[in-house]
N, C-alpha and C positions, 0 to 999 in steps of 0.2 A: 609685378602682378598685374594681370589684365582684368579690368572690370568692364561691365557693360553699361555703366552709367545709371545704375538703379540704386536707390536707397534700400536699406534693410527695412522690411515692413515692421511696423510697431503694432503689437497686438496685446491686448489685456487678457491674460489667461485666467484671472481669478474666477470669472463666471464659469469658464469651462471646467476648472478644477472643482468647483462646487457642484456642478452638474454631474461630473463623474463620481464624486464622493456620494451624492444622493443615489445615483444609480446602483453603485456597489452596495450601499446599505440596504436598499430595497431588494436587490438580487440576493444578498446574503440571507435575508429573512425568508425568501422563497426557497432557497436551497437548503436551509437548515434541516427540514424534515428528511430530505434525501441523504444528507450527510450523516444524520443520526442513524438512519436505516443502514447505511453502509458500515458505520462503526459497529452497529449491533451485529451485522452479518459477519464481520471479521471476528468479533468477540465470540460468537457462536461457533464459528469454524475452528477457532483456536481451542475452545473447550472440547470439541469433538476430536480434534487431532491429538491433543494431549491424553485424552481418555484412551484412544487407540494405542498410543505409545506405552501406556501403563499396563496394557494387556500382557500378563505374564506368559502367555503362550508363545510370544514372539520375542526374540532377542533384538532383531532388526526388523524394521518395516520399510517398504519401498516408499519413496517420496510420492510417487504416483498414487499408490494405494491410500496414503494419508490424505492426499489432496481430494481423492474421491470421497473418502469418509468425512472429510471436512466440508465437502460441497463447494470447493474452491478450485481454482486452476493450480497447476503445479508451481507456477511462479508465485502465486499468492501464498501457497503453503510454505514455500521456501522463504518468502518474506516474513512469515509468522515465526518460523523456527530459527532462522539464521542468527538473530540477535541473542538468543538464549545460550549462555555459556555451558548449560547443562546438557546440551544437545551435541551429539557427535555425528558427523557425516562420513560416509565411505562410498565406494563405488563397487557395484556388483556387475559381473559380466552379463548376467541374465536379467537382473532387475533394474539396472541403472543405479541412480543415486539412492542410497539406503540411509536410514536414520535410526538412532537409538539414544537413550539417555546416557550421558557420560558416566562411566564408572568412577566411583570415588574411592 
C-alpha cells in the first residue's frame, strides 16, 4: 500500500454532534406548524375523496377526478387510497385509472 507520509487527522466530533443536534431541534420547532398544516391538508383531502367515492350515483370514479375533488395531485390521491384494502383499482381506456370500494 502506498502512503503519502501523512498521519490521519484527529478530530473531536462531540462539539460538532452537539451543534447538529441543537440545530435539528431548533429547526424541528420551526417546521412543526408547516408539518401540521401538511398533515391537515392530507386529512382533509382524504375526507373529500372518500365522500366522493361514497356517492351512489357512480360505481367507479376516475383517480384524476378524485384528486381534483380532494384538492391534491393524482399521485397524492393514489398515496391516500392505495393502502386501503377496501379500495379496488382498475383501468379504463377512456378515464385511465379508476377506483371504487371493493365489493364484499
